[in-house]
N, C-alpha and C positions, 0 to 999 in steps of 0.2 A: 562085369562090364566087358564088352567085346573089344578086342584089339582093332586098330585101324585095318590090318590085313584081313581080319575076319569080316569086318564090315564091307570092305571092297569085294571080297569073295562072295558074300551074300548078295551084294548088289548085282554082280555079274551072273550069279545063278538065277536071278529074276529075269534076265534077258533070254529070249528065245534064241534058237540057232541063228537065224538070219540077223536079228538085232545084235547078237554077240559078234558076228562077223563084221557088221557095220561099225560097232564100237571099236574093234581092233583096227579097222581101216582108218577111222577118224584119228586114232592115236598116232598114225603115221603121217598125218597132214599137219605141216608146220603152221598153216594159217588157222587151224582149229585150236591147237594147243599153244596159242600165241603167248610168247614170253617164256615158253618151256621148249626143250628139245623134243622133236618128234622121235618116236621109237622106230628104228629101222625095220622094214618089212621082214627081213630074214629072222628077226627075233620074235615076231608075232605070227608068222605065216602058219605054223603048225602048233601054235600055243593053245593049250586048253585054258580053262578059267584060272587054275592055280598058277600056271606058268605066266599068264598075263598079269596077275596080281604081283608076282615076283618081279617081272620086268618093270611094272609101274613103280613099285617101291624102290627098285634099284635106280631107275631113271629120275624119279621125281621126289624120292624120300618123303619128307613130311608134307609135300604138296600133292601127293597122289590123290588125296580126297578132293582137293581143289580141281585138279585136272579131270577127275571123274565127273565132277559137277559140270565142268565146261562141256565135256563130251555129251553127257546126258542131256544138257540143255540144247545142244546142237541137234540131237536126235529127237527133240521134242518129247522126251520121256519124262514128262512132268510129274507123273506119279512116283517114279523111282527117285527123281530129284528131290521131291518133298520127303519121301521116306528116308533118304540118305541125310537130308538136312535135320530131320528129327532124331536120327540115330547118333550122329557124331558131329562135333563142331570142328572148325578149322583150327590149326595151331594159333596160339596167341603169342605175343612178344615174350612172355615168361617161359614158354616151353618150345620156342623155335629151334633151339639147338639139339633137341632130342631127336633121335632117329627111331624109325619103326623097328620092332623086332623082326628078324628074318628067319626065325626058326620054323621048320615045317610043321611043328605042333601047333603053331598059331592058327593054322587053317582047319584044325579039327575041333 
C-alpha cells in the first residue's frame, strides 16, 4: 500500500506544468485552503513536486490529503480528485494522532 506522501507525489505528477504551477499558487491562497494555513510563496516558488509534497506534509500533516482534495476541486480537476479519493481515505478518529512519515525513501 502506498504511503500518503507517495499518493500525494503521484497526484502531483499527474498535473501538467501549468496545472502544477496553478496548484502551488492555490496553496498560497488562504481563502482556498480555508481552515488551514496558506503556504508562504517563498516556500513554493522554486519547489518541484517532491519539495511541494514535503511542504504540504510539514504544513498540514495528516490533513495534506484533505487540502489536496480542496485544491483539486477548486481547479476542477475532477478526474484526479476521483482518482485520489479511490486511492486513499482521509484519517479517521482512530488514527488522527499519527503523523506521515517524512523519510525521502517514501517518495521512491
